[in-house]
Structure formats: C-alpha cells, structure tokens
N, C-alpha and C positions, 0 to 999 in steps of 0.2 A: 624607718623614716629618718632617724638621726644620721645614719650612714649616708643616705641619699642627700640630705641637707648639707652634711659636711663636704660632700663631693659637688656641691652647688647644682644639684639637679633641680630644675624649676619646680615650684610648688604645684603648678598645674599638672605636670607630668606625674609627680608622686600621687596626687589626688586621683588622677585617671587610672593609674596602675592599681591602686588599692581598691577603687570602686568597681573595677572590672575583674578582679581576681576571684576565682572560685576553686573549689577542690575538685574540679572536673578532671577526668582522665587526661584531657588535652593539656591542661595547665599544670597539673600536679599528679602524674601517674603513680598509683599505688598508695595514695594518701586520701582516705575517706572519699573515694569515688563512688557516686551513687548512680544506679540505673533503675529507672522506673518503667521500662518498656515491657515488663511481664506483669501478670496478675499479682505478683509479689515484688517487693523491693529487694534489690541486691546492693550491698555495700562491699567494696573491694578495698582492703587496707593491708599494708605490709607490716602488721603487728607480728613480730617474730620472737619476742622475749616476754617474760612476765611483766616487766614494767609497761611495755607498750600495750599488752593485752589488758592490763588493769585499767589504763587510761581509756582504751576503746570500750571496755566493759562499763565504765562510768557513763559514757555517752549512751551506750545501748540501753542501760537501765532507765535513762530518762526517756528514751524512745519507746520502750517496751509497751506502755499502755496503748499505743497506736497500732499494734500488730498482734497477730495470732501467735504463732510459735517463732522463736529465734533459733535458726539453724546455722551452725558455724563449722568452718573448715579451719583447723589449726595445725601448726607445726612449730618446730624449733630446731635450729641446727644441732647436729649430732655431737659437736665438740663442746657442748655444755655439760655441767655436772649432772649426775643422775637426779639429784634433788631439784635442780632447776627444771629439768624435763618433766618430772612428776608434778612440780608446781604449775607448769603450763597446763597440764591435764586437770589439776584441781581448779584452776581459774576458769578454764573452759567450761567445766561442769557447773560452776557457780553462775555462769552467764547464759549458756545455751540450753534449750530444751532438747535438742538433738546435736550431737557433735561428731564430726568426721575428722579423725586424726590422719595425717599424711606425713610423708617424709620429704626432705629436700632431695633433689637429684643426686647430690653427693652426701653420703652418710657421714662424712668427715671422720672416718675411722671406725664407725660402728657397722655391724652387719645389718642387712635389710631386715626391717621389722622390729629392731630393738628400740628405736625412738618411739614408734607408735605404741609398742607394748608398755613402755614406761609412762607415756602420757595417759594411756588407758588405765594403768594401775592408779595413777593419781586421781583420775575422774571417778573410778569405781570406789576409791577410798573415801570419797565424799558422800557416798550413798547413791550416786547416780545409777539408774537402772541399766543393766547390761544391754537391753534392747535399744537404748538411746545412745550407746557408744559404738561407733563404727571405726574400723581401721582399714584404710585403703592406702597402700604405700605410694602409688603413683599419683602425682598432682592432678593431671587432667581427669583421671577417673574419679578422684575424690571430689573435685569441683562439680563434675557431672552428677555425681550421687547427691550432693547437696541440692543442686538445682532440681533434680527429680523428686526429692523429698518434699519440696515446697508446694504449698497449697495457696490459693488466693488469700491475700492478706498477711502472709508470713513475711519475715525478714530473714534473708540469707546473707551471711557475712563470710566472705572468702578472704583468706590471708595467704596469698600466693607467693612463691619465689619468682616464678615466671609471670610477672605482672601483665605484660602485654598479651601473652598467649591466653591467660585466663580471662582478661577483659574481652578479648575477641570471642572466647568461648561463651561468655555471658551474652554478648551481642547476638550471636548466632543460635543460641539455645532456643528450641521450640517447645513451649509448654504443651502444645497439642500433642506432640510426639510423646511427651512425658506421660500423659494420660493413657495413651495407647500401650505404653510399655510398663504400666504400673505393676509394682510387685517384683520387677526384675532387679537384680543387683548390678551395680556398675561393673560391666565386663566380668562378672563373676568373681571380682576381687574383694568385694565388701565382706567383712566379717564382723560379727558381734563378739566382743571380748568378754 
C-alpha cells in the first residue's frame, strides 16, 4: 500500500486490488492454491525449504481439526546440506500423517534417490511408521500417489517444482479411477523406506 501510495496510485485502485486478490492459482500460482473439486481438499504450495515448510505446517495445524488425514508431498533441492535435507523429512513427519518424498528434476549433483533417502531418514528418526513414509523420485508419480491415497475429508498438500503441471494434474485427477485402482502403487515406483 505504501509503495502504491508513494507512486500516486489512486486509493480506489489500491482498495479494489486488495479486495479482489486471492491465493488462487490464477493470481498467485504455487502459493497456497486451494482446490475443492474432489471429495478431499488439495493445497498446492511451493514450500521447498525448512523455513517455508515450518510456516506452512503452522497453517496446516490450525486447519487439522477440519480434516481426516493430512497427506503431503515434500522435496528439497539436492544442493542443500545433508542436515537440511534430513530436517525437511523431520518437519514433514511432524506435520503429515502420510508423506511422499520426491526429488526435483535436477538432483543438483546428487545421484537419484539420495535426497529422498535423506528425507526418509529424517522422518523415520522422529518415529514415523515406515508404512507412512513413501519415496517416489518422479514428481508426477509422487503427486498421483498422494491423490490416490486420499479419502473423502482428507487434506492433500502438494509441494511441486513444476507448479503448473501439478496443478493441471490436480484438476484432471479422477477420484473414481482412484477407487478402482486402490492398492496399486504409483507406476510401481512407490517404496516404503
């Protein structure tokens, strides 16, 4: 508001802009985008480091009483320190009932599977049950697995790198197909660590 006022933007324009802004995908892609078109809610947010996951986790804890399970897809870039990657896993375990760890398309110098293994190590170190920790390296398959895990009333939180692609995946997901394919793993790539 201060910047707009300093630039002599009329008050009516500032008021209109603020009153019509939302965290919708169209206005703010990748930042707390909410989709309620399934029997469960989906939140898409680009939380990709411990600080942003902590902030998102604070919000999710306030929302938790309204939902069944919290299911999350989490990742962190591979060029972070091992302890930061493990911390991401610890934080995810403290927030979600089911967590799917995935990797960014570019491992940033790490071999495939190393980032998910470190996050899983962090989650398991908190005492999270092995059956609730999933590692799927590829983002699309990881998002699909989260959506297939969801039951009516759950909250699914996806933290993608490819924001637009995953948002489109949420929009086109069919919960009816999920029920008919229950028990299958996402492209056979899901593993419990």
